[in-house]
LUMMAR-706449 format. One record per residue (C-alpha): residue in one letter; x negated, y negated, z. Coordinates in pm, 1 decimal, padded with zeros to 6 digits. Example, Ala and Ser with C-alpha at 12.3 -4.5 7.8 and 13.67 -1.06 7.14 Angstrom:
! residues 2
+----+----------+----------+----------+
: aa :       xx :       yy :       zz :
+----+----------+----------+----------+
:  A : -01230.0 :  00450.0 :  00780.0 :
:  S : -01367.0 :  00106.0 :  00714.0 :
+----+----------+----------+----------+
! end
This chain:
! residues 289
+----+----------+----------+----------+
: aa :       xx :       yy :       zz :
+----+----------+----------+----------+
:  M :  00426.4 : -02301.6 : -03400.5 :
:  G :  00558.9 : -02658.7 : -03212.5 :
:  C :  00888.2 : -02451.5 : -03197.8 :
:  V :  00717.9 : -02127.1 : -03062.4 :
:  S :  00520.3 : -02295.2 : -02810.8 :
:  C :  00795.5 : -02533.1 : -02629.9 :
:  A :  01023.3 : -02232.0 : -02629.3 :
:  G :  00755.7 : -02076.5 : -02437.1 :
:  L :  00709.3 : -02353.0 : -02244.2 :
:  M :  01079.9 : -02352.3 : -02132.2 :
:  K :  01089.9 : -01970.7 : -02051.5 :
:  Q :  00809.3 : -02022.6 : -01791.5 :
:  S :  00960.8 : -02318.1 : -01651.4 :
:  A :  01248.3 : -02101.5 : -01612.4 :
:  D :  01078.8 : -01811.7 : -01484.2 :
:  E :  00945.2 : -02044.1 : -01209.4 :
:  R :  01260.3 : -02194.0 : -01089.2 :
:  D :  01388.8 : -01801.3 : -01051.0 :
:  M :  01141.6 : -01778.5 : -00740.5 :
:  V :  01067.8 : -01859.7 : -00452.7 :
:  T :  00654.2 : -02022.5 : -00402.1 :
:  L :  00517.5 : -02051.1 : -00056.2 :
:  R :  00172.6 : -02245.1 : -00031.7 :
:  L :  00000.8 : -02238.6 :  00289.2 :
:  R : -00047.3 : -02572.5 :  00384.0 :
:  A : -00361.9 : -02542.7 :  00553.3 :
:  P : -00645.8 : -02277.9 :  00592.4 :
:  T : -00648.0 : -02150.6 :  00973.3 :
:  T : -00818.5 : -01861.2 :  01144.3 :
:  I : -00497.8 : -01888.3 :  01434.8 :
:  P : -00282.1 : -01581.2 :  01315.0 :
:  I :  00038.5 : -01680.7 :  01178.4 :
:  E :  00378.0 : -01421.9 :  01232.5 :
:  A :  00567.6 : -01461.6 :  00881.9 :
:  D :  00748.3 : -01170.4 :  00886.9 :
:  S :  01062.2 : -01408.5 :  00758.0 :
:  I :  00836.1 : -01354.4 :  00411.5 :
:  C :  01091.2 : -01139.7 :  00253.9 :
:  P :  01327.0 : -01095.6 : -00025.8 :
:  D :  01598.7 : -01012.7 :  00137.2 :
:  L :  01590.6 : -01310.7 :  00405.7 :
:  F :  01537.9 : -01585.8 :  00042.0 :
:  V :  01816.5 : -01432.7 : -00207.6 :
:  S :  02103.2 : -01602.2 : -00012.8 :
:  R :  01924.7 : -01907.0 :  00127.8 :
:  T :  01867.7 : -02240.9 : -00016.3 :
:  L :  01562.2 : -02436.7 :  00017.2 :
:  A :  01647.1 : -02584.8 :  00278.2 :
:  E :  01772.0 : -02282.5 :  00505.7 :
:  I :  01399.4 : -02095.8 :  00404.9 :
:  K :  01248.1 : -02368.3 :  00518.4 :
:  A :  01408.2 : -02341.5 :  00841.9 :
:  L :  01303.4 : -01972.5 :  00925.4 :
:  P :  01114.5 : -01888.1 :  01164.0 :
:  A :  00743.3 : -01784.4 :  01233.3 :
:  F :  00469.6 : -01780.5 :  01490.1 :
:  Y :  00144.4 : -02012.9 :  01460.5 :
:  G : -00025.0 : -01846.3 :  01744.2 :
:  R :  00172.7 : -01828.6 :  02053.3 :
:  R :  00378.6 : -02140.0 :  01922.9 :
:  R :  00728.6 : -02062.8 :  01787.2 :
:  T :  00735.0 : -02268.2 :  01420.5 :
:  T :  00912.9 : -02235.4 :  01118.4 :
:  L :  00866.5 : -02157.2 :  00716.4 :
:  G :  00840.1 : -02536.3 :  00639.0 :
:  D :  00606.4 : -02641.0 :  00855.5 :
:  L :  00303.2 : -02389.2 :  00766.3 :
:  F :  00376.8 : -02383.0 :  00448.1 :
:  E :  00488.1 : -02588.7 :  00079.8 :
:  I :  00804.1 : -02420.8 : -00037.7 :
:  Q :  00942.6 : -02476.3 : -00341.3 :
:  G :  01283.1 : -02272.2 : -00481.6 :
:  D :  01556.8 : -02072.1 : -00357.8 :
:  R :  01817.6 : -01817.2 : -00369.3 :
:  S :  01567.0 : -01561.3 : -00534.0 :
:  D :  01412.7 : -01220.2 : -00428.0 :
:  R :  01122.2 : -01304.5 : -00620.1 :
:  V :  00850.5 : -01429.2 : -00408.3 :
:  V :  00488.8 : -01575.5 : -00458.6 :
:  V :  00286.6 : -01650.4 : -00206.1 :
:  E : -00034.4 : -01842.7 : -00219.5 :
:  G : -00356.2 : -01986.8 : -00008.1 :
:  E : -00562.1 : -01855.1 :  00200.5 :
:  L : -00366.2 : -01591.2 :  00395.0 :
:  G : -00587.7 : -01376.6 :  00562.9 :
:  H : -00457.5 : -01427.5 :  00875.1 :
:  V : -00092.5 : -01419.4 :  00779.2 :
:  K :  00074.2 : -01137.7 :  00897.3 :
:  K :  00389.4 : -00875.1 :  00851.7 :
:  I :  00440.2 : -01030.8 :  00470.3 :
:  G :  00747.2 : -00841.0 :  00319.4 :
:  L :  00821.8 : -00658.5 :  00689.6 :
:  R :  01143.8 : -00477.0 :  00615.8 :
:  M :  01181.3 : -00573.1 :  00275.8 :
:  S :  01461.4 : -00324.6 :  00085.9 :
:  H :  01479.9 : -00516.0 : -00289.7 :
:  G :  01303.0 : -00763.7 : -00473.9 :
:  R :  00920.3 : -00861.3 : -00555.7 :
:  V :  00606.1 : -01050.1 : -00343.0 :
:  L :  00325.3 : -01178.0 : -00500.4 :
:  V :  00033.5 : -01240.5 : -00256.2 :
:  R : -00227.6 : -01423.1 : -00445.5 :
:  G : -00541.2 : -01381.1 : -00271.2 :
:  N : -00574.0 : -01179.0 :  00080.3 :
:  A : -00313.6 : -01031.5 :  00319.3 :
:  G : -00338.5 : -01022.7 :  00680.4 :
:  L : -00232.9 : -00753.1 :  00925.3 :
:  H :  00097.8 : -00547.6 :  00897.3 :
:  L :  00189.7 : -00603.3 :  00491.1 :
:  G :  00485.5 : -00401.5 :  00378.4 :
:  A :  00535.9 : -00248.7 :  00742.9 :
:  Y :  00872.5 : -00048.7 :  00772.4 :
:  M :  00900.2 : -00144.5 :  00361.3 :
:  R :  01239.5 :  00040.6 :  00233.8 :
:  G :  01243.3 : -00085.4 : -00163.7 :
:  G :  01111.4 : -00344.3 : -00390.7 :
:  E :  00752.0 : -00444.0 : -00467.7 :
:  I :  00473.0 : -00593.9 : -00325.6 :
:  V :  00137.0 : -00707.7 : -00515.7 :
:  V : -00177.4 : -00844.7 : -00363.9 :
:  E : -00430.9 : -00974.6 : -00566.1 :
:  G : -00692.4 : -00938.9 : -00301.8 :
:  N : -00775.0 : -00765.6 :  00059.8 :
:  V : -00542.9 : -00668.7 :  00284.4 :
:  S : -00648.1 : -00607.5 :  00675.4 :
:  D : -00520.3 : -00323.0 :  00885.5 :
:  W : -00180.4 : -00123.4 :  00873.9 :
:  A : -00037.7 : -00226.6 :  00544.5 :
:  G :  00276.8 :  00005.8 :  00450.4 :
:  A :  00250.0 :  00126.4 :  00789.0 :
:  H :  00598.9 :  00360.7 :  00843.5 :
:  I :  00690.7 :  00275.9 :  00490.9 :
:  R :  01033.1 :  00413.3 :  00367.8 :
:  G :  01039.4 :  00349.6 :  00031.7 :
:  G :  00915.4 :  00085.3 : -00247.1 :
:  L :  00567.3 :  00033.4 : -00394.8 :
:  I :  00244.6 : -00169.6 : -00260.3 :
:  R : -00034.9 : -00174.8 : -00521.6 :
:  I : -00357.4 : -00385.7 : -00378.1 :
:  K : -00606.6 : -00465.0 : -00597.9 :
:  G : -00866.7 : -00539.8 : -00337.7 :
:  N : -00961.7 : -00326.2 : -00020.9 :
:  A : -00753.3 : -00260.6 :  00258.3 :
:  G : -00822.0 : -00197.9 :  00621.7 :
:  H : -00737.3 :  00097.5 :  00844.3 :
:  R : -00470.7 :  00312.1 :  00867.8 :
:  V : -00280.3 :  00265.0 :  00557.0 :
:  G :  00058.0 :  00380.2 :  00556.6 :
:  A :  00012.6 :  00549.6 :  00934.6 :
:  A :  00158.6 :  00545.0 :  01248.8 :
:  Y :  00190.0 :  00297.1 :  01489.8 :
:  P :  00066.1 :  00413.2 :  01816.8 :
:  G :  00305.9 :  00638.2 :  02009.7 :
:  E :  00519.7 :  00694.1 :  01702.6 :
:  K :  00585.7 :  01094.5 :  01597.2 :
:  Y :  00562.5 :  01020.1 :  01204.9 :
:  G :  00454.0 :  00715.6 :  01035.2 :
:  A :  00496.5 :  00657.1 :  00634.4 :
:  N :  00811.3 :  00807.0 :  00484.5 :
:  R :  00857.1 :  00826.5 :  00128.3 :
:  G :  00720.5 :  00532.3 : -00083.4 :
:  T :  00377.5 :  00417.1 : -00282.1 :
:  I :  00064.8 :  00281.9 : -00153.0 :
:  I : -00229.1 :  00204.7 : -00428.3 :
:  V : -00525.5 :  00091.0 : -00319.2 :
:  E : -00804.3 : -00057.1 : -00621.6 :
:  G : -01047.5 : -00041.0 : -00392.7 :
:  D : -01196.9 :  00120.9 : -00037.4 :
:  A : -00978.3 :  00200.0 :  00239.1 :
:  G : -01052.0 :  00247.7 :  00615.7 :
:  R : -00985.7 :  00521.6 :  00886.4 :
:  E : -00708.9 :  00740.4 :  00918.1 :
:  V : -00508.4 :  00666.9 :  00602.9 :
:  G : -00177.2 :  00836.6 :  00539.0 :
:  A : -00216.5 :  00936.6 :  00971.9 :
:  K :  00103.1 :  01110.5 :  01066.8 :
:  A :  00289.8 :  01060.3 :  00728.5 :
:  R :  00607.3 :  01239.1 :  00659.4 :
:  R :  00637.3 :  01235.2 :  00313.6 :
:  V :  00448.0 :  00937.0 :  00111.4 :
:  L :  00223.8 :  00865.4 : -00182.7 :
:  I : -00085.7 :  00707.0 : -00103.9 :
:  V : -00342.2 :  00678.6 : -00349.4 :
:  V : -00697.3 :  00533.3 : -00331.3 :
:  Q : -00948.9 :  00435.1 : -00612.5 :
:  G : -01248.9 :  00399.8 : -00363.4 :
:  D : -01364.4 :  00566.4 : -00086.6 :
:  V : -01156.6 :  00601.8 :  00236.1 :
:  G : -01348.6 :  00666.1 :  00593.8 :
:  E : -01235.4 :  00932.4 :  00866.6 :
:  F : -00946.4 :  01100.4 :  00915.3 :
:  T : -00797.5 :  01039.9 :  00657.5 :
:  G : -00441.2 :  01241.7 :  00624.0 :
:  A : -00472.6 :  01325.0 :  01009.1 :
:  Y : -00199.5 :  01497.3 :  01197.5 :
:  M :  00040.1 :  01479.0 :  00832.0 :
:  A :  00389.8 :  01637.4 :  00814.3 :
:  A :  00369.5 :  01580.6 :  00443.6 :
:  G :  00296.2 :  01408.4 :  00161.5 :
:  T :  00033.7 :  01346.7 : -00046.7 :
:  I : -00266.6 :  01133.9 : -00052.7 :
:  I : -00517.3 :  01119.6 : -00353.1 :
:  V : -00862.2 :  00952.3 : -00295.1 :
:  L : -01071.6 :  00874.2 : -00661.9 :
:  G : -01396.1 :  00794.6 : -00481.9 :
:  R : -01555.7 :  00973.9 : -00184.0 :
:  L : -01309.2 :  01136.1 :  00100.9 :
:  G : -01448.7 :  01060.2 :  00478.3 :
:  K : -01557.5 :  01342.6 :  00724.1 :
:  R : -01256.7 :  01483.6 :  00916.2 :
:  A : -01003.3 :  01421.4 :  00640.2 :
:  G : -00672.7 :  01661.9 :  00696.2 :
:  A : -00728.7 :  01706.8 :  01095.2 :
:  G : -00424.5 :  01857.2 :  01247.4 :
:  N : -00254.6 :  01841.1 :  00900.6 :
:  K :  00037.2 :  02047.5 :  00863.2 :
:  R :  00201.4 :  02024.4 :  00535.0 :
:  G :  00006.6 :  01756.9 :  00375.0 :
:  T : -00183.2 :  01733.4 :  00044.8 :
:  I : -00492.6 :  01556.3 :  00001.7 :
:  L : -00668.6 :  01550.3 : -00355.7 :
:  A : -01028.5 :  01485.1 : -00341.3 :
:  L : -01124.2 :  01375.5 : -00689.4 :
:  G : -01455.3 :  01259.6 : -00612.2 :
:  E : -01794.3 :  01397.0 : -00496.7 :
:  P : -01737.4 :  01727.5 : -00274.3 :
:  P : -01650.9 :  01611.2 :  00043.8 :
:  D : -01715.0 :  01806.0 :  00417.8 :
:  I : -01443.4 :  01992.2 :  00457.4 :
:  L : -01317.1 :  02099.7 :  00846.4 :
:  L : -01435.8 :  02432.4 :  00983.0 :
:  T : -01054.1 :  02450.3 :  01047.1 :
:  Y : -00978.1 :  02511.8 :  00693.5 :
:  R : -01051.1 :  02799.2 :  00453.5 :
:  Y : -01092.8 :  02819.6 :  00103.3 :
:  E : -00847.2 :  03062.5 : -00039.6 :
:  C : -00899.8 :  03013.4 : -00446.0 :
:  T : -00962.5 :  02804.2 : -00738.3 :
:  I : -00600.2 :  02719.3 : -00908.8 :
:  R : -00514.9 :  02461.7 : -01186.8 :
:  P : -00148.7 :  02334.0 : -00993.9 :
:  V :  00095.6 :  02204.5 : -01217.0 :
:  F :  00246.6 :  01955.5 : -00999.4 :
:  L : -00091.4 :  01801.5 : -01005.6 :
:  R : -00045.0 :  01738.1 : -01400.7 :
:  C :  00240.5 :  01476.9 : -01307.8 :
:  Y :  00074.7 :  01313.9 : -01080.2 :
:  L : -00253.6 :  01241.0 : -01246.2 :
:  R : -00079.0 :  01153.4 : -01591.6 :
:  R :  00132.0 :  00939.6 : -01403.2 :
:  L : -00202.7 :  00744.3 : -01212.4 :
:  L : -00337.0 :  00734.0 : -01556.3 :
:  E : -00033.6 :  00543.4 : -01695.5 :
:  W : -00059.4 :  00296.7 : -01378.8 :
:  G : -00430.1 :  00221.1 : -01550.3 :
:  L : -00600.5 :  00395.3 : -01274.4 :
:  P : -00969.4 :  00521.5 : -01349.5 :
:  V : -00853.5 :  00944.7 : -01314.7 :
:  P : -01117.4 :  01197.3 : -01497.9 :
:  A : -00883.7 :  01272.0 : -01831.0 :
:  A : -01075.3 :  01622.6 : -01757.3 :
:  A : -00924.4 :  01627.7 : -01408.8 :
:  V : -00553.3 :  01616.5 : -01513.8 :
:  D : -00600.0 :  02038.4 : -01680.5 :
:  G : -00911.9 :  02083.0 : -01456.9 :
:  D : -00988.4 :  02330.4 : -01161.2 :
:  F : -00950.1 :  02227.9 : -00791.7 :
:  R : -01063.4 :  02464.4 : -00525.8 :
:  R : -00818.7 :  02488.2 : -00241.2 :
:  Y : -00869.0 :  02483.1 :  00129.1 :
:  S : -00574.1 :  02546.5 :  00394.9 :
:  G : -00562.4 :  02445.4 :  00719.1 :
:  D : -00550.5 :  02264.2 :  00968.9 :
:  I : -00506.7 :  02631.0 :  01157.9 :
:  T : -00524.8 :  02431.5 :  01472.1 :
:  A : -00163.1 :  02281.0 :  01382.5 :
:  L :  00077.0 :  02477.2 :  01136.2 :
:  G : -00178.5 :  02543.2 :  00914.3 :
:  K :  00018.7 :  02514.6 :  00553.2 :
:  G : -00162.6 :  02207.0 :  00471.8 :
:  E : -00390.7 :  02227.4 :  00201.7 :
:  I : -00711.5 :  01962.3 :  00085.0 :
:  L : -00752.2 :  02022.3 : -00302.6 :
:  V : -01129.1 :  01964.1 : -00434.8 :
:  Y : -01200.2 :  01888.4 : -00841.2 :
:  A : -01416.5 :  02148.9 : -00944.6 :
:  K : -01607.3 :  01937.6 : -01212.7 :
:  P : -01669.2 :  02113.2 : -01518.3 :
:  E : -02090.1 :  02142.0 : -01525.9 :
+----+----------+----------+----------+
! end
């Protein structure tokens, strides 16, 4: 038993050495722009070079080493710890590797992400996964507004990638999405999937009002209580979509609480928005009575 314990400790120590760990030195309410916290920038840098990477503390230009206690180097596995609710742009534009946030995270988490994985063991603020292009973001808590959405003035938002929110999310989830899979385990606010060009949004809780406004080709799946459907959608039929079985079985594999009966269940299909192209759809789970 003693040998096994020693081996486990040695393995744990090796794992800890094979990552970069950042811990915020002190709680703050002043915004911190930390887009340098990105596996792409850490994987080939020494500890001294990582500490010298730029950051902003409010308007003041500073370095990561001034704001964070940092350990490790030359790794694309990153752990960020502390009270991070005011730390913005973690994982911005990352293309590979893994970021684990132990706590809450601020604005623009994983914006423009192209690959890799971000896991947040807490809540996140607005614009999580904005314009995501690939990879996986998994949020264990709640998310703010505009998850996977487009920034103002942009024609399209998310284009590929997966975002999973295990709590609730705010307004305009997936707004202007081009291609993406967004899953929200809890409730979502108004205008979910507004102006989608394509992609899939799955809501296990309550779907907010005005969902799919301006939707062109996107799919919005409502597994919770029956939502209010916009008048610009029309009921088409009740179906059992084969493609949904693949999605729902994968969600079960990911540990999400999908009703088992829904995998082979019936869905009421509403097509719209007729004020746009009109080839989008809202699928509402028809729970068996």
